[in-house]
Every structure is written in structure tokens, then in C-alpha cells.
N, C-alpha and C positions, 0 to 999 in steps of 0.2 A: 682472704688469700689463702690458697690450699698449699701450706709450706711442705705437707707430706708427698703431694704430687710433684713438686719440684724437686725434693730430695730423692725421690723415688726415680725420675727420669734421668737426674744427674748420675746416680748410682748405676743404674743399669747401662746407660751410655758408657761410662767409664769401664765397666765390665766388660762390655761388648768389644771395646777397642782393644783390651788386654788380651780378651779371647782370640780376635783377629790376629793381633801383634804375636801372640804366642805361636801361631802357625805359619807366620810369614817368612820365616827366616831371614830377618834382616830388610825386607822389602818395606818401602814406605806405605802406610795405610791410607788409603783413599778416603778423602773426606766424605762424612755422611751426616745426614739430619734424621733424627727421630721426631716424628711430627704425633701429637696425642689430640684425639678428640674424643671426650667421654672415656669408655673404656678401651677404645680402638687405636692402635698405634701402626704406623707406616713408617718404613725406613727407606730413604732415598740415598744412593750413592753416587758420587761426583768425581767422575775421572777426566782427565784434561791432558794435553801435553806437558804442562808444568803443574807443580803442586798448588802454586799460588793460582792459577787459573782456575783449578778445580775449587779451591778454598772460595774465590769470587763467585763461582757459580753456585756454591751451597748458599753462600750469604743473599744472593739474590733470590734464591728459592724461598729463603726464610722472608724476606721482604715482601714477597707475592703471598705467602700463605699464612702469614702471622694472624692477620684479621680474622681467619676461619678456623683457626685451632685454639685449643685450650692451653696447649703447652708445646715447647719444641726444645730440642737439644741439640747441638752441633758438635762433632768431635774431629780433630784433625791433630797431626803431629806438629811439633815445633821444637825450639831450643830454648833453654835457659842458661845464662853464664853464671857459673859457680863462683864462690868467692875467690877461687884460686885462679880465675880467669878461663877455666876449661869450660867446654860447652857440653850440656848435657841433653838427650833425648827426652822430650815430655809429650804427654797426650794431653791436649787442652780440649776442656770440655766447658761449653757455655751453655746456660739452660735459662728459658723464660717462662713464665706463666702470666696471664693476666694479672694486673695489678702491682708488677714489679717496676720499679723506677728505670732500671736497666737490667739486662740479663746477668745472672750470677756467673762467674768463671772459677773454674779450678783447674788444677794441672796435678799429674801424676808422673814423675819421672821413672824412667825405664832403660834397660840396655836392650837393644834390638837382636844381638846374637851373640852368646846364647841370651834369649829372652829371659829378662827378670824385672820385677817391678823394684822401684828402689823408694826408701823412705815412705813417708806419710802423704797423703793427699792435701795440698795446699789450697786455700781459698784465697782469691786474691782481692775481691772487692765486696765482702759481705755488707759493709754499712752503704756502699753505694747503691745497692740494689733496692732500699726501701726497707729491708728486713730490719727487726729490732732484735736485740740481744735476747729478749724471752723466746725468739723462735729458733735460736742457735742450736739447742738441744734437739728439738723437733726434726730440724734439718739434718743434723748429724745422724739421727736414728734413722730417718727415712733414706738418707744416702746410704747407710749401711744394709737397709732393707732393699734398696733397689740393686746393689751389688750382689747381694744373696740370692736375688730373684732370677739371675741369669744362671741358670743350672749349669749349662755347658762350661762356662768360664770358671765357675767353683771346682767343677771336676779336675780341671788343670791345676 
């Protein structure tokens, strides 16, 4: 399994979400999927009348293309409930590479207006993916490298 590829596509996708969000002035991010085959990447955006319809279309696309790609990542907005009961905006990113038991899922909290990332990236299901603890540091470093690889996001 290529843990570096997984971390890289996770980081790149999260950075791209933050880049888009930083220029949206509070407008909800349209869900999108990044497909990777070899060195080639393709981004597909999904818009619909509702956010849930767009997310459902993105997942339908993943189901259709998963067998023909090396990796994919999906990003969309969501909410998490904080300890005090308040709702917090988050970017949810799921990514998959061949060999994972299930896609890895991370989230990053943010405020939409004025745009600001909050806290650290949270990994929700590391163990459920089939990754082992020996791969955690490799994944962490590759996630950082993926974030850094998005030059436009890093300028902001």
C-alpha cells in the first residue's frame, strides 16, 4: 500500500478546500472529487439544488470510477457538534487507495466569514482503514507534503 500517496491526496484535497473557502466569502463549498491514476489527477465538481444531492452525486461518481483509479479523495462541508453543544463548520475529506479496508476520513474546523482554519486536523477512523500504527508517521508527513504542494493555498 502506498501510504505516501494516500497522505498526499488527503493533504492536497484539504488545502484545495481551504483555498476555495478562503475566497468564497461564506458561500458553501461545492463537493468535489479528486481522482488519481498514476501521476495524473482529475478534479470533478458536483453542484445540485441541495448540498446533500451534490454529495450523493459525488459518491455515485466514486462508486463508478473506483475500480479504474489508483486513488480518490472527496471533500465537502459539514458540521460537528462541540462539547458546549454549538455547531462548528468543518471540511470533511475522505480518501482511498487500493488496499484500504475503508476510506480514511479527516476533518478540519473553520469559520467561513471571515475565513479562518481552527485547530488541528482530526483523523476519525485510522484503525478502521487497515493502516497500522507503523504507518501513522508516514501518513502524517505525506499529509503535510500534500498540503504544502498546493502552492496557491499556501500563499494565503
